[in-house]
BALOBA-1460 file (C-alpha; in Angstrom, 3 decimals):
// residues 39
<rec num="1" residu="m" x="0.000" y="0.000" z="0.000"/>
<rec num="2" residu="e" x="2.892" y="2.303" z="0.719"/>
<rec num="3" residu="y" x="4.013" y="2.019" z="-2.902"/>
<rec num="4" residu="q" x="0.565" y="3.125" z="-4.083"/>
<rec num="5" residu="d" x="0.686" y="6.104" z="-1.722"/>
<rec num="6" residu="q" x="4.054" y="7.095" z="-3.170"/>
<rec num="7" residu="a" x="2.639" y="6.808" z="-6.680"/>
<rec num="8" residu="d" x="-0.269" y="9.046" z="-5.656"/>
<rec num="9" residu="y" x="2.158" y="11.617" z="-4.231"/>
<rec num="10" residu="n" x="4.175" y="11.553" z="-7.449"/>
<rec num="11" residu="n" x="0.992" y="12.081" z="-9.449"/>
<rec num="12" residu="i" x="0.016" y="15.044" z="-7.274"/>
<rec num="13" residu="i" x="3.505" y="16.493" z="-7.650"/>
<rec num="14" residu="d" x="3.355" y="16.089" z="-11.433"/>
<rec num="15" residu="v" x="0.030" y="17.948" z="-11.524"/>
<rec num="16" residu="i" x="1.414" y="20.748" z="-9.358"/>
<rec num="17" residu="i" x="4.561" y="20.978" z="-11.480"/>
<rec num="18" residu="s" x="2.486" y="21.245" z="-14.648"/>
<rec num="19" residu="t" x="0.636" y="24.149" z="-13.005"/>
<rec num="20" residu="f" x="3.416" y="25.892" z="-11.075"/>
<rec num="21" residu="g" x="6.495" y="24.350" z="-12.690"/>
<rec num="22" residu="e" x="8.155" y="27.690" z="-13.355"/>
<rec num="23" residu="v" x="7.459" y="28.935" z="-9.823"/>
<rec num="24" residu="l" x="8.403" y="26.074" z="-7.519"/>
<rec num="25" residu="s" x="11.229" y="23.583" z="-7.742"/>
<rec num="26" residu="r" x="10.549" y="19.853" z="-7.589"/>
<rec num="27" residu="d" x="12.431" y="19.586" z="-4.283"/>
<rec num="28" residu="v" x="10.203" y="22.228" z="-2.726"/>
<rec num="29" residu="l" x="7.104" y="20.401" z="-3.930"/>
<rec num="30" residu="y" x="8.360" y="17.119" z="-2.467"/>
<rec num="31" residu="n" x="8.852" y="18.829" z="0.895"/>
<rec num="32" residu="i" x="5.324" y="20.261" z="0.780"/>
<rec num="33" residu="v" x="3.777" y="16.909" z="-0.106"/>
<rec num="34" residu="e" x="5.791" y="15.099" z="2.570"/>
<rec num="35" residu="n" x="4.624" y="17.623" z="5.173"/>
<rec num="36" residu="f" x="0.971" y="17.117" z="4.234"/>
<rec num="37" residu="g" x="1.428" y="13.366" z="3.771"/>
<rec num="38" residu="g" x="2.706" y="12.784" z="7.301"/>
<rec num="39" residu="d" x="5.593" y="10.364" z="6.914"/>
């Protein structure tokens, strides 16, 4: 199940990057998602 959660996070990140790609770096987005995702 953890793998599926990671895939979901990656999908969310890809959507955010396609929207804000020029504004935020991928590392920043990972940190945001990890903060909201808990672990």
